[in-house]
Structure formats: structure tokens, C-alpha cells
C-alpha positions in Angstrom: 17.1 -17.2 -1.2 16.0 -15.2 -4.3 18.8 -13.1 -6.0 17.4 -10.7 -8.5 18.9 -10.9 -12.0 21.1 -7.9 -12.6 20.6 -6.4 -16.0 23.7 -5.5 -18.0 24.5 -1.8 -17.8 24.2 -1.3 -21.5 20.6 -2.8 -21.5 19.5 -0.8 -18.5 21.1 2.4 -19.5 18.2 3.8 -21.6 15.8 3.3 -18.8 18.1 5.0 -16.3 18.6 7.9 -18.7 14.8 8.3 -19.0 14.3 8.3 -15.3 17.1 10.8 -14.9 15.6 13.1 -17.5 12.3 12.8 -15.7 13.7 13.7 -12.3 16.0 16.6 -13.5 13.2 19.3 -13.9 11.7 18.3 -10.6 15.1 18.7 -8.9 15.5 22.1 -10.5 12.2 23.3 -9.2 13.0 22.0 -5.8 16.3 23.7 -5.8 14.6 27.0 -6.7 12.3 26.7 -3.8 15.0 25.6 -1.3 17.8 28.1 -2.3 16.3 31.2 -0.6 15.6 29.1 2.6 19.1 27.9 2.6 20.4 31.4 2.5 18.2 32.4 5.5 19.4 29.3 7.4 23.0 30.0 6.6 22.6 33.6 7.9 20.9 32.4 11.0 23.5 29.7 11.6 26.6 31.9 11.1 26.8 33.3 14.6 26.2 29.9 16.2 29.0 28.4 14.0 31.3 31.2 15.0 30.6 30.5 18.7 31.1 26.8 18.2 34.4 27.5 16.5 35.6 29.7 19.3 34.7 27.0 21.9 36.2 24.2 20.0 39.5 26.0 19.0 41.5 25.1 22.2 40.5 21.5 22.0 41.3 21.2 18.3 44.7 22.7 19.0 45.5 20.2 21.7 44.2 17.2 19.6 45.9 18.3 16.4 49.3 19.1 17.9 51.9 21.1 15.9 52.5 18.7 13.0 52.4 19.7 9.3 48.8 18.5 8.9 47.5 20.4 11.9 46.0 23.3 9.9 44.3 21.0 7.4 42.8 18.9 10.2 41.4 22.1 11.8 39.9 23.2 8.5 38.3 19.8 8.1 36.8 19.9 11.6 35.6 23.4 11.0 34.0 22.4 7.7 32.3 19.4 9.4 30.9 21.7 12.1 29.5 24.1 9.5 28.1 21.2 7.4 26.3 19.7 10.4 24.8 23.1 11.3 23.6 23.7 7.8 22.2 20.1 7.5 20.2 20.6 10.7 18.9 23.9 9.3 17.9 22.3 6.1 16.0 19.6 7.9 14.3 22.2 10.0 13.2 24.2 7.0 12.0 21.2 5.1 10.1 19.8 8.0 8.5 19.3 10.3 8.4 15.6 9.8 5.9 13.1 11.1 6.8 9.7 12.5 6.4 8.0 9.1 9.0 10.2 7.4 6.3 12.3 5.7 6.6 16.1 5.7 3.7 17.5 7.6 3.6 20.4 5.2 3.1 18.0 2.3 0.4 16.2 4.2 -1.4 19.5 5.1 -1.1 20.7 1.5 -2.7 17.5 0.3 -5.6 18.1 2.7 -6.1 21.6 1.3 -6.0 20.4 -2.3 -8.4 17.5 -1.8 -10.9 18.1 1.1 -12.2 14.5 0.6 -8.9 13.1 1.7 -9.2 10.6 4.5 -7.4 9.7 7.6 -4.1 8.6 9.0 -3.6 4.9 8.5 -2.0 4.2 11.8 0.8 1.7 11.3 1.8 0.8 7.8 2.8 -2.7 6.7 5.8 -2.2 8.9 4.0 -2.4 12.3 6.9 -0.7 14.1 6.1 2.6 12.2 3.4 4.3 14.3 1.4 7.3 13.4 1.5 10.6 15.3 -2.2 11.3 14.9 -3.5 13.8 17.5 -6.6 13.3 19.5 -9.7 13.9 17.6 -10.6 13.1 14.0 -8.0 11.2 12.0 -5.6 13.3 9.9 -5.6 13.1 6.2 -3.6 10.2 4.6 -0.1 10.9 3.4 -0.1 12.0 -0.3 2.6 12.4 -2.8 2.7 16.0 -4.1 3.7 14.9 -7.6 0.5 12.8 -7.9 -1.7 15.6 -6.7 -0.1 17.9 -9.2 -0.8 15.4 -11.9 -4.5 15.5 -10.8 -4.5 19.2 -11.4 -4.0 20.2 -7.8 -2.2 23.4 -8.3 0.5 22.4 -10.8 0.5 25.3 -13.2 3.5 23.9 -15.2 1.6 20.6 -15.7 -1.6 22.2 -16.8 0.3 24.5 -19.2 2.2 21.8 -20.9 -0.5 19.1 -20.9 -2.0 19.8 -24.3 1.3 19.0 -26.0 2.5 16.3 -23.7 0.1 13.4 -24.2 2.1 10.2 -24.8 1.5 8.2 -27.9 0.4 4.6 -28.0 3.5 3.7 -30.0 5.8 5.4 -27.5 4.3 3.6 -24.6 4.3 0.3 -26.4 8.0 0.7 -27.2 8.8 1.1 -23.5 6.4 -1.5 -22.0 6.3 -4.3 -24.5 9.8 -5.6 -24.0 9.5 -5.3 -20.2 6.2 -7.1 -20.0 7.6 -9.9 -22.2 9.9 -11.0 -19.3 9.5 -14.7 -18.8 9.2 -14.3 -15.0 5.7 -12.8 -15.6 4.4 -16.3 -16.5 2.4 -17.6 -19.5 -0.5 -15.2 -19.3 -0.4 -11.5 -18.6 -2.4 -8.4 -19.4 -1.8 -4.7 -19.3 -3.4 -1.4 -19.9 -2.3 2.3 -19.6 -4.8 5.2 -19.8 -4.3 9.0 -19.6 -6.4 10.0 -16.6 -7.2 13.5 -17.8 -8.6 12.5 -21.2 -9.6 8.9 -20.6 -7.6 7.9 -23.7 -6.2 4.4 -23.7 -2.5 4.5 -24.6 -1.6 0.8 -24.3 -3.4 -2.5 -24.1 -2.2 -6.1 -24.2 -4.9 -8.7 -23.3 -6.6 -5.8 -21.6 -10.1 -7.3 -22.0 -9.2 -10.7 -20.7 -10.2 -11.5 -17.1 -7.4 -12.8 -15.0 -7.1 -13.5 -11.2 -6.6 -10.0 -9.8 -5.6 -10.9 -6.2 -5.7 -7.8 -4.0 -6.2 -5.3 -6.8 -9.9 -6.4 -6.4 -9.9 -3.9 -3.5 -9.9 -1.1 -6.0 -13.3 -2.3 -7.3 -14.6 -2.8 -3.8 -13.6 0.7 -2.8 -15.3 2.3 -5.8 -18.4 0.3 -5.3 -18.7 1.1 -1.6 -18.1 4.8 -2.0 -20.6 5.1 -4.8 -23.2 3.1 -3.0 -22.9 4.8 0.5 -20.9 8.0 0.1 -17.6 8.9 1.7 -19.2 10.4 4.9 -21.1 7.2 5.8 -20.2 5.7 9.2 -20.6 2.2 10.7 -22.2 2.2 14.1 -21.8 -0.3 17.0 -24.4 0.2 19.7 -25.9 -1.2 22.9 -29.6 -1.7 23.6 -31.5 -2.8 26.7 -34.4 -5.2 26.5 -37.3 -3.9 28.6 -38.1 -5.8 31.8 -35.3 -8.4 31.3 -32.2 -6.5 32.1 -30.7 -8.0 29.0 -28.0 -5.8 27.5 -27.3 -6.5 23.8 -24.1 -5.5 22.1 -25.3 -5.0 18.5 -22.6 -5.3 15.8 -22.7 -2.7 13.1 -20.1 -4.3 10.9 -17.3 -1.9 11.8 -14.0 -3.7 11.0 -12.0 -0.9 12.7 -13.7 -1.2 16.1 -11.0 -1.3 18.7 -10.6 -2.5 22.3 -7.2 -0.8 22.6 -6.4 2.5 24.3 -5.9 4.3 21.0 -9.5 5.1 20.2 -8.5 8.7 20.6 -7.0 8.4 17.1 -10.5 8.4 15.7 -11.5 4.7 15.6 -14.6 3.7 17.5 -13.7 2.2 20.8 -15.2 -0.6 22.9 -13.9 1.2 26.1 -15.9 4.3 25.2 -19.0 2.3 24.4 -18.7 0.4 27.7 -18.3 3.6 29.7 -21.3 5.3 28.1 -23.4 2.1 28.5 -22.5 1.8 32.1 -23.5 5.4 32.8 -26.8 4.8 31.1 -27.5 1.6 33.1 -26.7 3.3 36.4 -29.2 6.1 35.6 -31.7 3.3 35.4 -30.6 1.9 38.7 -29.0 -1.2 37.2 -25.6 -2.6 38.2 -26.0 -6.2 36.9 -27.2 -7.3 33.5 -27.5 -10.3 31.3 -25.1 -9.7 28.4 -25.7 -10.8 24.8 -24.4 -10.0 21.4 -26.1 -9.6 18.0 -24.3 -10.3 14.7 -27.4 -10.7 12.5 -26.5 -7.8 10.3 -24.6 -10.2 8.1 -25.9 -13.4 6.6 -24.3 -16.7 5.5 -21.0 -18.3 6.4 -18.4 -16.3 8.3 -15.5 -18.3 6.9 -14.1 -17.2 3.6 -14.2 -19.9 0.8 -10.4 -20.3 1.1 -10.9 -21.5 4.7 -9.3 -20.3 7.9 -6.4 -18.0 7.0 -4.2 -15.6 8.9 -4.9 -13.0 6.3 -8.5 -12.7 7.3 -10.7 -13.1 10.5 -14.1 -14.7 10.4 -16.3 -12.1 8.7 -18.8 -11.1 11.3 -20.7 -7.9 12.1 -19.0 -7.7 15.5 -15.3 -7.9 16.1 -12.6 -5.9 17.8 -9.2 -5.2 16.3 -10.0 -7.6 13.5 -9.8 -10.5 15.9 -6.0 -10.1 16.3 -4.7 -11.6 19.6 -1.6 -9.4 19.5 -0.9 -5.7 19.0 -0.6 -5.9 15.2 -2.7 -3.8 12.9 -1.9 -5.3 9.5 -0.4 -8.4 8.0 -1.1 -12.1 8.5 -1.6 -13.5 12.1 -3.7 -16.3 13.5 -7.0 -14.8 14.6 -9.2 -15.6 17.6 -11.7 -18.4 16.7 -14.8 -16.4 17.5 -14.3 -12.6 17.1 -17.8 -11.7 18.2 -17.7 -13.6 21.5 -14.2 -12.5 22.2 -15.1 -8.8 21.6 -18.2 -9.2 23.9 -16.1 -10.7 26.7 -13.7 -7.8 26.4 -16.7 -5.4 26.6 -17.9 -7.2 29.7 -14.5 -6.6 31.4 -14.7 -2.9 30.5 -18.3 -2.8 32.0 -17.0 -4.4 35.2 -14.3 -1.7 35.5 -17.1 0.9 35.2 -19.1 -0.8 38.0 -21.4 -3.0 36.0 -21.3 -6.8 36.3 -22.6 -9.1 33.6 -23.4 -12.8 32.9 -21.1 -14.7 30.5 -22.2 -13.5 27.0 -24.1 -15.4 24.4 -25.5 -14.8 21.0 -28.9 -13.2 20.6 -30.9 -10.8 18.5 -32.1 -7.4 19.6 -35.9 -6.9 19.4 -37.6 -3.8 18.0 -38.7 -3.1 21.6 -35.2 -2.7 22.9 -34.2 0.8 24.1 -31.0 2.3 22.8 -28.4 3.0 25.4 -25.2 4.1 23.7 -23.3 3.9 20.4 -19.9 4.6 18.8 -19.3 5.2 15.1 -16.4 4.5 12.8 -14.5 7.3 11.0 -16.1 8.2 7.6 -16.1 5.6 4.9 -13.5 7.5 3.0 -11.0 6.9 5.8 -11.8 3.2 5.9 -11.3 2.9 2.1 -7.9 4.6 2.4 -6.7 2.3 5.2 -8.0 -0.7 3.3 -6.0 0.2 0.2 -2.8 1.4 1.9 -2.5 -1.7 4.1 -4.3 -4.2 1.7 -6.6 -4.9 4.7 -8.7 -7.9 3.8 -11.0 -7.5 6.9 -12.1 -4.0 5.8 -12.5 -5.2 2.2 -14.9 -8.0 3.1 -16.9 -5.6 5.4 -17.2 -3.0 2.7 -18.4 -5.6 0.2 -21.2 -6.7 2.7 -22.1 -3.1 3.4 -22.4 -2.5 -0.4 -24.8 -5.4 -0.5 -26.8 -4.0 2.4 -27.0 -0.6 0.8 -28.3 -2.0 -2.5 -30.7 -4.5 -1.0 -28.7 -7.7 -1.6 -28.0 -10.5 0.9 -24.9 -9.6 2.9 -22.8 -12.8 2.4 -19.7 -13.5 0.3 -21.7 -14.1 -2.9 -24.0 -11.2 -2.3 -21.1 -8.8 -1.6 -19.3 -9.8 -4.8 -22.5 -9.5 -6.8 -23.3 -6.1 -5.3 -19.9 -4.8 -6.1 -20.1 -5.9 -9.7 -23.6 -4.5 -10.1 -22.5 -1.1 -8.7 -19.6 -0.9 -11.2 -22.0 -1.7 -14.0 -24.3 1.0 -12.8 -21.4 3.5 -13.0 -20.9 2.5 -16.7 -17.6 0.7 -16.2 -16.6 -2.2 -18.4 -17.6 -5.4 -16.6 -17.4 -7.9 -19.5 -15.2 -10.8 -18.4 -15.4 -9.7 -14.8 -16.4 -12.1 -11.9 -16.2 -10.9 -8.3 -16.6 -13.5 -5.6 -15.5 -11.5 -2.6 -14.3 -8.1 -1.6 -10.7 -8.8 -0.8 -9.4 -10.7 -3.8 -8.4 -13.8 -1.8 -10.8 -15.9 -3.8 -8.9 -17.4 -6.8 -12.2 -17.5 -8.8 -12.2 -13.7 -9.1 -11.6 -12.4 -12.6 -10.9 -8.8 -13.4 -9.6 -7.2 -16.6 -6.9 -4.6 -17.0 -9.5 -2.5 -18.8 -11.7 -2.4 -15.7 -8.9 -1.6 -13.3 -7.7 1.4 -15.3 -11.3 2.5 -15.8 -11.8 2.4 -12.0 -8.8 4.6 -11.5 -9.9 7.1 -14.2 -13.4 7.3 -12.7 -11.8 8.0 -9.3 -9.9 10.9 -10.8 -13.0 12.3 -12.6 -13.5 15.9 -11.4 -17.2 15.2 -11.4 -16.8 12.4 -8.9 -14.9 13.8 -5.9 -16.6 11.2 -3.7 -14.3 8.6 -5.3 -11.1 10.5 -4.7 -10.1 8.4 -1.6 -9.5 5.5 -4.1 -6.5 7.5 -5.4 -5.3 9.0 -2.1 -5.5 5.6 -0.4 -3.1 3.9 -2.9 0.3 3.1 -1.3 3.0 5.5 -2.3 6.1 3.9 -3.8 9.0 3.9 -1.3 6.9 5.5 1.5 3.6 3.9 2.6 1.8 0.6 3.0 2.6 -2.4 0.8 5.0 -0.3 -1.3 6.9 1.1 1.6 9.9 -1.2 1.0 9.8 -1.1 -2.8 11.1 1.3 -5.4 14.0 2.4 -3.3 16.1 2.9 -6.4 13.3 3.6 -8.8 10.2 5.8 -9.0 9.7 6.4 -5.3 7.0 9.0 -4.6 5.9 9.0 -8.3 4.1 5.7 -8.4 1.0 5.0 -6.3 -0.4 1.5 -6.7 -2.3 -1.4 -5.3 -0.4 -4.6 -5.1 -1.8 -8.1 -5.6 -0.1 -11.4 -4.8 -1.4 -15.0 -4.6 0.5 -18.1 -5.3 1.2 -18.0 -9.1 -0.4 -14.5 -9.4 1.2 -11.0 -9.3 -0.6 -7.8 -10.0 0.0 -4.0 -9.8 -2.5 -1.3 -10.6 -2.4 2.4 -9.9 -1.2 5.8 -11.1 2.1 7.3 -12.2 3.2 10.7 -13.1 5.3 10.6 -16.3 8.2 12.8 -17.4 5.9 15.4 -18.8 3.7 15.6 -15.8 0.8 13.5 -17.2 -1.1 11.4 -14.7 -1.4 7.9 -16.1 -3.5 5.0 -14.8 -2.0 1.5 -15.4 -2.8 -2.1 -14.6 -0.5 -5.1 -14.9 -1.8 -8.6 -14.3 0.4 -11.8 -14.5 -0.8 -15.4 -14.0 1.3 -18.5 -13.9 4.3 -16.9 -12.2 6.7 -19.2 -10.4 9.0 -16.7 -8.7 6.9 -14.1 -6.9 10.0 -11.9 -6.1 11.1 -11.9 -9.7 7.6 -11.2 -11.0 7.1 -8.3 -8.5 10.5 -6.8 -9.5 9.5 -7.1 -13.2 6.2 -5.2 -12.6 8.0 -2.6 -10.6 10.5 -2.1 -13.5 7.5 -1.6 -15.9 6.0 1.1 -13.6 9.3 2.8 -13.2 9.9 2.9 -16.9 6.4 4.5 -17.3 7.4 7.2 -14.8 10.5 8.0 -16.8 8.7 8.0 -20.2 7.6 11.0 -22.3 6.7 8.4 -24.9 5.9 10.8 -27.7 
């Protein structure tokens, strides 16, 4: 069992002071906002408290007796009653809250400030935490207000102080250098910090050296996919009928979020919906029995990732349902079905049967150009898929987006083609690709090499006011202490202030994202470590570095 090393209080004290100083003005602003509401709540609650006191008085008298402490006990009980009433009022004023602990007002404000925000991610890394998405299009992804303010989303204080608040390179180096020298980060590590508003690099250590990025590769995949296809692009799964043969072909469109579950009302494309529409179209043609086939020819090459079968990724195919998961999970490792396309088509056949259409056992095929379209279902916009991929570190979505980037740019849609297409798209955007090698979309391939320079440049590009199409890259990053792969981290650090993509392979730890510093500057950072031997200790060291950056004015 890993026990984290506890820093002596004297050594940790400067970092704690910096974080405290950073939080103080935010608490003051929050208090100014909440105080009038508390007054209204107290006024509203006073009659109810009085009624509660009158009702409780006889019982309190009986329980307290006539001893010398009776009056103190009654006062204590009364105070507790008032406290509970006020606490309930404060929660009501601050809310309403959704099922993930996110204030719906905060989420709705994030939508208004960034119209390109994407959708609800469903369950986070903790699969027991479900979403409360209403029927219809997915809601925007949870967003931390402090990060949106740092982006210029309505924070007048930040904009006003920004010209005089830029950290210095020496200041940032003074904070990060000792933290990143921690031996738990292995023999090789790299780091970069950039001010998002100005693009100025504030810190760099080995920033141009390509290291294994693990899942931070997904940031590159996201930027490439959005720039190649646009945030409104959708992935379509359809059915076609071959003339004169009664062959119904289920044509995979490479939608990794296609679902066979009952929750397609949340906005994901549903096999049930497709089956119902297909059955209705067949009946109109007088057909109640068909030969069923499936077409996965949109993709090329091997379906198996170079690392081999792995619970972190299903076979990469143009047709699958629920990422080939045999249980009700939506993220995390699990043994997948051996043939996702065949499994999805068998499920589709069962739905057809329930709608009055019988079918032969399915087999692979390829739809001809003569086939007549029957029905189709489409994924949410690409912006939503990007956010879900980043929040949950979803490898299946990542590999699908790499292949679609290849298709959109005329490259063969296999693992090598997807990686090459991503790199080419980044180069087209003018991003620094020297020392960069991308072999897949997810970062599971240990041959991938990405620099800290590229990761920070990707984040700065996503924050560029001239590129709103790339904004889902920032809004999809997990929020420290709240969502996705950071939901259970930063409980005693920069929760809500750090947003970052994690990366972990054996011997590799990485963290890249954004942080709002003490002066309200939005900074992009990337930390890469190779040769780590204790993943828990290395992860904690990277978290300490990001937390220190959050508490740093560094001028």
C-alpha cells in the first residue's frame, strides 16, 4: 500500500501561504455575493424557526428536566434548529444542484459564456455518479467559473488587473524547479508553462524534448479532429436495403458513442431508435423478414491496437455499441466483447424482432451504391464527443476521432494513418511538431512522443479568441476535485482551479492543462515524467506542482 510522504510543516508552509493568499480574494468576492442572499433567507426562515421553537418547547422541557444545565441545553437545541434552517436556506440559494455536485447555475452560465460548449458527459470516472440530462440534446459540460473568467468570460477584475499581473519566468522557475526536481518523477522529465492570453512562455525545462505522453495525446487528437471536421460534425450510422435481395445492411459510421441502452434520450445515437425506424420503413415496403448484414468498411487495417487486446480499448471498428462493453459501465477498463460489430448487429436484430421484423443471423458485407437508404441515427456534435473523450480519458472515442481525421484529410483510416493525419493537421495549424511522433489517437502506444512545448501550444491555440471551434478542448478538460479523471484528486489543493488531462502508463506520468493563478491569469502547463517507479507518488508530485502554480503570483 502506498503511503504518501508527508512534507515537514516548515517546508510546506510557503506553498500553503501562497494558496491561502490566492483563495482569500475569491472568498471575499463570494461573501459579497452571498451576504444579501443570506439576509433574505434569514428573514424568510425566521417565522418558520419561531414556529419550530414553539412546537419543540414542551418536548425540550421534558427532556431537559429542571437541572442547572436545562436552560443551556435549550439554548443549544434552539441554536441547532436555527443553524439547520439557515444551512438549508443557503443550500437552496446557492443551488439548484445537479447529480454530480455541480451548481446548475454555474453550468448554465458556462453555456451562456461559451456557446460552443459541449454536452453532459454522463457518468464520470466514478460510474455510480450519473447525469441528470433531460431528454433532448445533451446539456453543456460542467465548467469551472474561475477558468472561464480566466479566459475573459466576464471577469472584469481579471481583465482590469491583467496588464500588471503577468508572472515572470524567474518567479515561476522559483516555484516549479524544486518541485519538479522530486526524485519520484524519474530520470527524465519535461515541463512548460505559457500565459494563454499573450502566448508568452514563462517556464521551460526540456520543453522541446519528445517524451511518452500517455493520454495527454488526446489533447492533440482533439485539436486535430475539431480543426479538420468542425465542432458541429456528426457521425451517422444507417441502414440500407439492397434491391431485389431483401438484404438489410447495417452500415457503421464510426460512431463510438452509439448505444444499445435505453438512455439514447440523453442525446446519444441509439440502436433501438434505428431499429424502430428501419422496421417501419421495411413494413411500408411489405417486408417482415430480411437477410441481415453489417458493413464496417469505413475503416481500414487491423482492428487491434498495437499493444494487443486490452481492457482499456475495444477493437477499433466502424460499428460497435456501448464501446463493446458487456456490462453497464461507460468508462474505465473492462474486458470487451470479442467482435463488437457482430455483437452490435445481433442486438440490432433483437430490436428488429421486437418491432415485428425477423432476420437471418448477421454476417459481414459491404453495401453497394445501388442500396436504398432506410433510416439513420447521428451522434451528438463532435464538440460533445471531444469533451467526453477528454473528461473520461475515453480511448475508444480517441481512436475513432483519429480515424475520422484521417478520412477527412484523405489518409488511410488505420492506426498509422490516424496518427499521421493528426500530426499533419497540427503542423497545418502552425504548431511546433519537431520531436513529435504520433502513432495512435489515445496515447496507449508507448512509441508516441510529444513535447511539453506542443502540449502548451495546443492549449493556447484552443484558447485563441479567433478559434472558438477549438474551445471544447478546454471545456472538456477534467476539473480538479469535480469531474472525470480528476474527480478524486486535489481534495486539499487547487480544486476547481486546475483543469487538466492526465496521462499514465507503466513508468510514465503526465499532466497538461490550465490553471488560474493568484492574479487571475490563465496559464497553460504541461508536465511529463518518464522512468517513474511509483505512479502514486509521481502523480502526487505533479499535482503539487499544479497546485503551487495556482497559488503563485510569481512576479
